[in-house]
KEZAPA-668530 format. One record per residue (C-alpha): residue in three letters; x, y, z. Coordinates in steps of 0.02 Angstrom, whole numbers, plus 50000, padded with zeros to 5 digits. Layout:
residues N
R   code      px      py      pz
R    Ala       X       Y       Z
...
This chain:
residues 401
R   code      px      py      pz
R    Met   50706   50553   49903
R    Ala   50560   50499   49793
R    Gly   50389   50557   49848
R    Phe   50442   50675   49986
R    Arg   50481   50859   49993
R    Thr   50632   50891   50103
R    Leu   50689   51056   50177
R    Asp   50799   51077   50021
R    Ser   50644   51123   49921
R    Leu   50580   51254   50045
R    Gly   50640   51416   49966
R    Asp   50647   51579   50066
R    Val   50569   51556   50238
R    Ala   50623   51720   50320
R    Gly   50482   51784   50431
R    Lys   50371   51634   50392
R    Val   50295   51525   50528
R    Ala   50352   51343   50526
R    Leu   50243   51219   50621
R    Val   50364   51079   50662
R    Arg   50300   50914   50732
R    Val   50434   50838   50842
R    Asp   50428   50694   50966
R    Phe   50486   50765   51131
R    Asn   50397   50632   51234
R    Val   50555   50613   51338
R    Pro   50589   50526   51504
R    Met   50597   50638   51658
R    Ala   50659   50620   51837
R    Asp   50660   50752   51974
R    Gly   50597   50884   51853
R    Ala   50737   50859   51727
R    Val   50747   50772   51558
R    Thr   50850   50613   51584
R    Asp   50872   50563   51401
R    Thr   50886   50698   51267
R    Thr   50904   50579   51118
R    Arg   50741   50632   51038
R    Ile   50774   50818   51062
R    Lys   50947   50798   50986
R    Ala   50873   50704   50838
R    Ser   50764   50854   50789
R    Ala   50890   50990   50834
R    Pro   50964   50999   50656
R    Thr   50791   51031   50580
R    Ile   50743   51162   50710
R    Leu   50909   51256   50699
R    Glu   50912   51249   50508
R    Leu   50740   51330   50499
R    Ala   50780   51458   50634
R    Asp   50946   51504   50552
R    Ala   50852   51529   50388
R    Gly   50744   51659   50476
R    Ala   50583   51560   50506
R    Lys   50483   51578   50665
R    Val   50486   51396   50724
R    Leu   50339   51329   50826
R    Leu   50366   51156   50900
R    Leu   50219   51036   50917
R    Thr   50238   50880   51024
R    His   50139   50763   51135
R    Phe   50203   50722   51308
R    Gly   50134   50574   51407
R    Arg   49953   50519   51397
R    Pro   49841   50657   51466
R    Lys   49690   50586   51371
R    Gly   49624   50749   51301
R    Gln   49631   50850   51464
R    Arg   49750   50979   51534
R    Asn   49864   50905   51666
R    Ser   50000   51012   51742
R    Thr   50115   50862   51767
R    Met   50116   50835   51578
R    Ser   50135   51014   51520
R    Thr   50274   51035   51393
R    Ser   50333   51183   51500
R    Ile   50424   51056   51609
R    Ile   50534   50999   51464
R    Leu   50574   51178   51411
R    Asp   50744   51183   51501
R    Gly   50795   51019   51420
R    Val   50748   51084   51248
R    Gln   50843   51248   51276
R    Asp   50997   51154   51337
R    Val   51005   51045   51181
R    Leu   50967   51186   51057
R    Gly   51081   51312   51144
R    Arg   50945   51443   51115
R    Glu   50810   51527   51214
R    Val   50639   51450   51179
R    Met   50473   51534   51218
R    Phe   50340   51427   51301
R    Ile   50167   51454   51225
R    Pro   50026   51381   51333
R    Glu   49907   51343   51188
R    Val   49918   51260   51015
R    Glu   49792   51367   50921
R    Gly   49697   51529   50932
R    Pro   49738   51708   50985
R    Val   49869   51663   51116
R    Val   49973   51578   50981
R    Ala   49943   51721   50859
R    Gln   50000   51845   50992
R    Ala   50158   51744   51027
R    Ile   50200   51741   50841
R    Gly   50187   51930   50844
R    Ile   50316   51938   50985
R    Leu   50436   51811   50907
R    Arg   50566   51880   50788
R    Pro   50625   51788   50632
R    Gly   50740   51648   50691
R    Asp   50654   51630   50860
R    Ile   50585   51466   50926
R    Gly   50425   51431   51024
R    Leu   50368   51271   51111
R    Leu   50180   51247   51107
R    Glu   50080   51159   51243
R    Asn   50056   50969   51243
R    Thr   49952   50929   51088
R    Arg   49862   50788   51181
R    Phe   49782   50909   51305
R    Trp   49649   50928   51169
R    Pro   49538   50779   51122
R    Gly   49546   50838   50940
R    Glu   49728   50782   50929
R    Glu   49704   50594   50946
R    Lys   49536   50601   50854
R    Asn   49623   50690   50708
R    Asp   49481   50817   50715
R    Pro   49486   50922   50555
R    Ala   49425   51079   50646
R    Phe   49564   51061   50775
R    Ala   49696   51035   50639
R    Gln   49624   51185   50546
R    Gly   49641   51292   50703
R    Ile   49826   51247   50721
R    Ala   49860   51269   50534
R    Ala   49783   51444   50537
R    Asn   49938   51511   50625
R    Gly   50068   51426   50512
R    Asp   50138   51452   50338
R    Phe   50206   51277   50314
R    Tyr   50218   51111   50406
R    Val   50370   51002   50440
R    Asn   50355   50826   50512
R    Asp   50514   50772   50602
R    Ala   50430   50642   50713
R    Phe   50442   50472   50629
R    Ser   50416   50390   50799
R    Ala   50241   50468   50810
R    Ser   50196   50444   50626
R    His   50110   50276   50647
R    Arg   49969   50374   50730
R    Ala   49842   50468   50623
R    His   49830   50618   50739
R    Ala   49793   50800   50697
R    Thr   49975   50854   50713
R    Thr   50052   50700   50630
R    Glu   49930   50675   50487
R    Gly   49795   50810   50480
R    Leu   49911   50960   50462
R    Ala   50001   50883   50312
R    His   49841   50904   50210
R    Leu   49813   51086   50261
R    Leu   49983   51167   50233
R    Pro   50132   51138   50116
R    Ala   50212   50987   50201
R    Phe   50396   50938   50213
R    Thr   50503   50806   50298
R    Gly   50623   50864   50432
R    Arg   50804   50804   50428
R    Ala   50778   50664   50556
R    Met   50622   50603   50464
R    Gln   50716   50613   50298
R    Ala   50862   50511   50367
R    Glu   50743   50381   50438
R    Leu   50644   50362   50276
R    Glu   50803   50350   50171
R    Ala   50873   50217   50289
R    Leu   50712   50116   50286
R    Asp   50708   50125   50097
R    Lys   50884   50053   50092
R    Ala   50835   49917   50215
R    Leu   50674   49848   50142
R    Gly   50610   49967   50008
R    Asn   50747   49948   49878
R    Pro   50883   49850   49968
R    Gln   51042   49776   49898
R    Gln   51020   49587   49904
R    Pro   51044   49465   49986
R    Val   50950   49536   50137
R    Ala   50958   49461   50313
R    Ala   50835   49504   50452
R    Val   50873   49470   50635
R    Val   50713   49460   50736
R    Gly   50730   49427   50922
R    Gly   50635   49463   51081
R    Ala   50535   49363   51205
R    Lys   50373   49322   51116
R    Val   50321   49267   50942
R    Ser   50147   49340   50974
R    Thr   50215   49519   50970
R    Lys   50312   49491   50809
R    Leu   50196   49378   50708
R    Ala   50153   49511   50580
R    Val   50336   49559   50563
R    Leu   50389   49379   50529
R    Glu   50247   49350   50406
R    His   50294   49507   50309
R    Leu   50482   49476   50310
R    Val   50483   49301   50237
R    Ser   50434   49372   50067
R    Lys   50559   49516   50081
R    Val   50722   49439   50142
R    Gln   50833   49293   50094
R    His   50886   49251   50272
R    Leu   50775   49260   50427
R    Ile   50873   49242   50589
R    Ile   50761   49207   50738
R    Gly   50828   49230   50914
R    Gly   50771   49270   51091
R    Gly   50631   49178   51179
R    Met   50533   49173   51016
R    Ala   50660   49052   50941
R    Asn   50601   48923   51070
R    Thr   50426   48923   50995
R    Phe   50500   48886   50824
R    Leu   50611   48749   50896
R    Ala   50459   48672   50982
R    Ala   50368   48678   50815
R    Arg   50510   48573   50744
R    Gly   50488   48444   50882
R    Val   50628   48504   50997
R    Asp   50595   48487   51184
R    Val   50638   48659   51255
R    Gly   50622   48611   51439
R    Lys   50562   48753   51551
R    Ser   50607   48887   51424
R    Leu   50491   49031   51382
R    Cys   50387   48959   51239
R    Glu   50216   48995   51165
R    His   50162   48816   51133
R    Asp   49992   48874   51069
R    Leu   50081   48963   50926
R    Thr   50183   48817   50858
R    Ala   50060   48796   50713
R    Lys   50086   48980   50670
R    Ala   50275   48955   50678
R    Glu   50256   48804   50562
R    Ala   50156   48910   50439
R    Ile   50289   49047   50440
R    Met   50425   48918   50404
R    Asp   50320   48846   50261
R    Ala   50293   49020   50189
R    Ala   50480   49053   50202
R    Glu   50520   48894   50109
R    Ala   50397   48940   49970
R    Ala   50478   49113   49957
R    His   50657   49041   49955
R    Cys   50696   49123   50122
R    Thr   50808   49024   50238
R    Val   50752   49024   50421
R    His   50899   49011   50542
R    Leu   50865   48935   50712
R    Pro   51000   48898   50842
R    Tyr   51073   48724   50852
R    Asp   51173   48756   51009
R    Val   51107   48856   51156
R    Val   51158   48921   51327
R    Val   51049   48848   51465
R    Ala   51031   48859   51654
R    Lys   50913   48790   51786
R    Glu   50865   48964   51844
R    Phe   50862   49135   51763
R    Ala   50992   49234   51861
R    Ala   51160   49316   51828
R    Asn   51301   49188   51805
R    Pro   51205   49040   51881
R    Pro   51305   48886   51937
R    Ser   51200   48772   51825
R    Leu   51255   48866   51667
R    Arg   51305   48759   51518
R    Thr   51306   48758   51328
R    Cys   51226   48613   51235
R    Asn   51146   48556   51073
R    Val   50961   48606   51062
R    His   50914   48421   51068
R    Glu   51002   48401   51237
R    Val   50904   48529   51339
R    Ala   50848   48445   51501
R    Ala   50668   48455   51563
R    Asp   50718   48572   51706
R    Glu   50827   48689   51601
R    Ile   50791   48859   51523
R    Ile   50864   48918   51357
R    Leu   50932   49094   51387
R    Asp   51048   49130   51240
R    Leu   51115   49064   51076
R    Gly   51272   48958   51084
R    Pro   51442   49003   51009
R    Gln   51425   48884   50859
R    Ala   51257   48961   50813
R    Val   51332   49136   50824
R    Glu   51479   49087   50715
R    Ala   51361   49014   50584
R    Leu   51255   49173   50588
R    Ala   51411   49282   50569
R    Asp   51452   49180   50412
R    Val   51275   49215   50347
R    Leu   51297   49403   50372
R    Lys   51461   49396   50275
R    Thr   51364   49338   50122
R    Cys   51232   49475   50137
R    Arg   51228   49657   50078
R    Thr   51086   49719   50190
R    Leu   51036   49684   50370
R    Val   50877   49734   50464
R    Trp   50884   49701   50652
R    Asn   50745   49705   50781
R    Gly   50762   49624   50952
R    Pro   50902   49541   51052
R    Leu   50957   49359   51029
R    Gly   50958   49315   51214
R    Ala   50916   49384   51386
R    Phe   51048   49518   51357
R    Glu   51012   49620   51515
R    Thr   51077   49477   51623
R    Pro   51258   49418   51602
R    Pro   51318   49306   51526
R    Phe   51162   49293   51416
R    Asp   51216   49445   51318
R    Gln   51358   49356   51227
R    Ala   51268   49305   51067
R    Thr   51189   49478   51043
R    Val   51355   49566   51074
R    Ala   51455   49449   50961
R    Leu   51334   49462   50813
R    Ala   51315   49650   50836
R    Lys   51505   49668   50828
R    Thr   51509   49565   50668
R    Ala   51373   49675   50592
R    Ala   51470   49832   50643
R    Ala   51633   49766   50569
R    Leu   51549   49721   50403
R    Thr   51464   49892   50400
R    Gly   51633   49975   50431
R    Glu   51710   49879   50285
R    Gly   51570   49943   50173
R    Ser   51503   49770   50131
R    Leu   51342   49783   50232
R    Val   51203   49913   50251
R    Ser   51138   49885   50428
R    Val   50976   49961   50493
R    Ala   50913   49922   50668
R    Gly   50770   49983   50775
R    Gly   50652   49955   50921
R    Gly   50676   49994   51106
R    Asp   50765   49835   51165
R    Thr   50869   49833   51007
R    Val   50940   50007   51039
R    Ala   50980   49958   51220
R    Ala   51063   49796   51161
R    Leu   51169   49885   51029
R    Asn   51219   50017   51156
R    His   51268   49877   51274
R    Ala   51373   49798   51135
R    Gly   51455   49969   51106
R    Val   51413   49971   50920
R    Lys   51259   50083   50909
R    Asp   51356   50217   50815
R    Glu   51441   50091   50700
R    Leu   51287   50029   50608
R    Thr   51221   50120   50455
R    Tyr   51064   50180   50545
R    Val   50984   50147   50714
R    Ser   50803   50200   50733
R    Thr   50741   50247   50906
R    Ala   50560   50241   50846
R    Gly   50494   50084   50933
R    Gly   50311   50059   50881
R    Ala   50328   50151   50715
R    Phe   50482   50048   50669
R    Leu   50391   49887   50710
R    Glu   50238   49936   50607
R    Trp   50353   49979   50462
R    Met   50433   49805   50479
R    Glu   50257   49733   50470
R    Gly   50235   49817   50301
R    Arg   50098   49933   50365
R    Glu   50068   50107   50298
R    Leu   50113   50242   50425
R    Pro   49981   50380   50414
R    Gly   50101   50523   50454
R    Val   50221   50464   50318
R    Ala   50084   50428   50190
R    Ala   50017   50606   50211
R    Leu   50190   50675   50169
R    Ile   50203   50565   50013
R    Gln   50036   50631   49950
R    Gln   50104   50807   49972
R    Gly   50270   50765   49889
């Protein structure tokens, strides 16, 4: 991929020390890792380097210890989870720099793996302190960043190290960057973006950036209500940021100027209270929402119209659910459109890239997470990328490329 050095350009690494930045900030319960998605994502990179004879040292943050040692956030507690996924023994190293690390490297044989202590135990990590980065780099021969989800932070181990050692993208990072390039960098047109979620305020920058990048902007979730209100629709008791209707107006004007069609629902699913399968549930035109009703999902006609839009597109970027998908039956629009996207992807007519926490949960719920072209688990980094912002950890790799 242009601008990046992948592991393919590494050459002979036997006996060399690879400093690999991963994101193993994983959920725990009762002393065990409860979701190994992030560990699994970096496993191919780690095993490829180990099998090539490198001594692999893993760098990760874990929780928010704010620059101080905290035994409840030591990476030693995720060691078992890492070993289970990798199927290898992993040495825990209680430092990230200095003689303890140098000594551990002396004990490790080519092909062995070590897990360093939580990088955020040191204030130099989040400050991107050059001396701290230098101390870590002193023990490595080359640097690999496989943590896209942490690359929107300019920290010592995500950004600083890339300037001090030969820097490469790991396989998960490479896959993410290639998918993002297909989605908004150099996409096949027409491009559709689905942006959902509760509030416009959290996605303003995304919407402002996308109108100049896509031909179809599909707005769902609670944020659609703010756009409907901006168009003079009475949304009843629905979640709506009335103070942002002028912003919504401006986004629609910008879209029109950029020849981007904004799609808002014209039929919706409403109820008098937000609860599972409420008795007051009904589907109506957006102009028929009563003063005491709440819009909780898109209606079937809106979903059918959006499915028709996707059929005309070649690329889809998706962030955020269309309705209150965690509560049935307000998951129907999200599930139906996700299944359409999956079917079109399967036929080869659509490149579909999705990301963000709620989005992954919604696609899992729809049973199609593995049927889209690429699903990013990166959350904040994915959102900043959708805003068109430069991600420091990625930019540092490009400069090295």
